[in-house]
BALOPA-461734 format. One line per 2 residues: number of its first residue (from 1); their letters; for each residue x, y, z of N, C-alpha, C. Coordinates in nm, 2 decimals. Last residue first. Layout:
<recs>
NUM> a> X/Y/Z/X/Y/Z/X/Y/Z  ... .
</recs>
This chain:
<recs>
64> rv> -2.81/-6.99/0.68/-2.72/-7.11/0.68/-2.72/-7.17/0.54  -2.84/-6.69/0.83/-2.87/-6.76/0.70/-2.77/-6.87/0.69 .
62> aa> -2.95/-6.66/1.16/-2.84/-6.67/1.07/-2.89/-6.74/0.94  -3.24/-6.46/1.25/-3.17/-6.59/1.24/-3.06/-6.58/1.14 .
60> yy> -3.45/-6.25/1.45/-3.35/-6.27/1.35/-3.29/-6.41/1.36  -3.74/-6.06/1.51/-3.66/-6.17/1.54/-3.57/-6.20/1.42 .
58> cr> -3.91/-5.86/1.43/-3.83/-5.83/1.55/-3.74/-5.95/1.59  -4.12/-6.08/1.26/-4.09/-5.94/1.30/-4.02/-5.93/1.43 .
56> kp> -3.94/-6.36/1.13/-4.05/-6.31/1.21/-4.02/-6.17/1.26  -3.71/-6.40/0.99/-3.82/-6.48/0.96/-3.95/-6.44/1.03 .
54> sd> -3.47/-6.22/0.88/-3.58/-6.19/0.98/-3.70/-6.27/0.94  -3.13/-6.32/0.85/-3.26/-6.30/0.79/-3.36/-6.27/0.91 .
52> vk> -2.79/-6.26/0.77/-2.89/-6.27/0.87/-3.03/-6.24/0.81  -2.64/-6.23/0.55/-2.60/-6.33/0.64/-2.70/-6.35/0.76 .
50> ge> -2.68/-6.03/0.36/-2.75/-6.16/0.34/-2.70/-6.26/0.43  -2.59/-5.77/0.39/-2.50/-5.87/0.34/-2.56/-6.01/0.31 .
48> kk> -2.82/-5.67/0.52/-2.78/-5.62/0.38/-2.68/-5.71/0.31  -2.80/-5.80/0.76/-2.91/-5.82/0.67/-2.88/-5.78/0.53 .
46> lt> -2.56/-5.69/0.87/-2.56/-5.83/0.83/-2.68/-5.87/0.74  -2.65/-5.43/0.91/-2.54/-5.45/0.82/-2.54/-5.60/0.77 .
44> ai> -2.85/-5.48/1.10/-2.89/-5.42/0.98/-2.78/-5.44/0.87  -2.68/-5.58/1.31/-2.78/-5.67/1.25/-2.83/-5.61/1.11 .
42> ak> -2.54/-5.35/1.37/-2.47/-5.46/1.32/-2.57/-5.56/1.25  -2.75/-5.19/1.47/-2.68/-5.14/1.35/-2.60/-5.26/1.29 .
40> sv> -2.82/-5.34/1.69/-2.92/-5.31/1.59/-2.85/-5.27/1.46  -2.58/-5.32/1.84/-2.63/-5.45/1.80/-2.73/-5.43/1.68 .
38> vk> -2.58/-5.05/1.90/-2.47/-5.10/1.82/-2.52/-5.24/1.76  -2.81/-5.04/2.06/-2.81/-4.96/1.94/-2.70/-5.01/1.84 .
36> sd> -2.73/-5.19/2.28/-2.84/-5.24/2.20/-2.84/-5.16/2.06  -2.39/-5.25/2.34/-2.50/-5.16/2.35/-2.61/-5.20/2.25 .
34> lg> -2.28/-5.58/2.45/-2.28/-5.47/2.36/-2.40/-5.38/2.38  -2.29/-5.81/2.60/-2.25/-5.68/2.67/-2.24/-5.56/2.58 .
32> ta> -2.37/-6.05/2.50/-2.24/-6.00/2.47/-2.19/-5.88/2.54  -2.63/-6.10/2.61/-2.53/-6.21/2.61/-2.39/-6.16/2.58 .
30> ka> -2.76/-5.86/2.57/-2.75/-5.91/2.70/-2.64/-6.01/2.71  -2.75/-5.83/2.29/-2.69/-5.73/2.38/-2.67/-5.78/2.52 .
28> vd> -2.89/-6.06/2.21/-2.75/-6.04/2.17/-2.68/-5.94/2.27  -3.14/-6.00/2.31/-3.08/-6.12/2.35/-2.93/-6.11/2.32 .
26> ap> -3.21/-5.76/2.17/-3.19/-5.76/2.32/-3.12/-5.88/2.37  -3.25/-5.86/1.91/-3.14/-5.78/1.94/-3.11/-5.77/2.09 .
24> rf> -3.35/-6.21/1.94/-3.38/-6.07/1.93/-3.26/-5.99/1.96  -3.34/-6.51/1.74/-3.30/-6.43/1.85/-3.35/-6.29/1.83 .
22> md> -3.43/-6.85/1.67/-3.43/-6.71/1.64/-3.39/-6.63/1.76  -3.19/-7.11/1.78/-3.32/-7.06/1.73/-3.32/-6.91/1.70 .
20> ea> -2.94/-7.15/1.85/-3.01/-7.26/1.80/-3.15/-7.22/1.74  -2.65/-6.95/1.78/-2.79/-6.96/1.83/-2.86/-7.07/1.76 .
18> kl> -2.41/-6.94/1.64/-2.42/-7.03/1.75/-2.56/-7.05/1.81  -2.47/-6.74/1.45/-2.43/-6.88/1.40/-2.44/-6.98/1.51 .
16> af> -2.51/-6.52/1.62/-2.62/-6.57/1.53/-2.59/-6.72/1.49  -2.26/-6.48/1.73/-2.37/-6.51/1.82/-2.48/-6.58/1.73 .
14> el> -2.12/-6.41/1.50/-2.08/-6.53/1.58/-2.19/-6.58/1.67  -2.25/-6.18/1.43/-2.26/-6.29/1.34/-2.22/-6.42/1.41 .
12> vi> -2.18/-6.02/1.65/-2.32/-6.05/1.63/-2.33/-6.17/1.54  -1.90/-6.00/1.61/-1.95/-6.05/1.73/-2.10/-6.10/1.72 .
10> dv> -1.90/-5.87/1.36/-1.83/-6.00/1.38/-1.89/-6.07/1.50  -2.03/-5.63/1.42/-2.08/-5.72/1.32/-2.02/-5.86/1.33 .
8> ae> -1.86/-5.51/1.60/-1.99/-5.57/1.65/-2.05/-5.66/1.55  -1.66/-5.41/1.44/-1.63/-5.52/1.54/-1.76/-5.59/1.58 .
6> av> -1.82/-5.21/1.31/-1.75/-5.32/1.23/-1.71/-5.44/1.32  -1.91/-5.05/1.52/-2.00/-5.13/1.45/-1.93/-5.25/1.37 .
4> ev> -1.69/-5.06/1.80/-1.73/-5.00/1.68/-1.82/-5.10/1.61  -1.76/-5.05/2.15/-1.72/-5.13/2.03/-1.77/-5.06/1.91 .
2> am> -1.73/-5.01/2.48/-1.73/-4.93/2.35/-1.67/-5.01/2.24  -1.92/-5.11/2.73/-1.82/-5.17/2.63/-1.83/-5.09/2.50 .
</recs>
């Protein structure tokens, strides 16, 4: 599934908001079918925007 990072940001944010607990990039990639590298870039973008936080190393959660 070829998706640009800008599109992936929206997909990953939607996943993060629906997640009940912390998630890993691999969880997002598996659930959405996105490439893991694209997911990692999208998460990095969301962290810079303050929409996703990393409460534990290699795990992420939506900022609510």
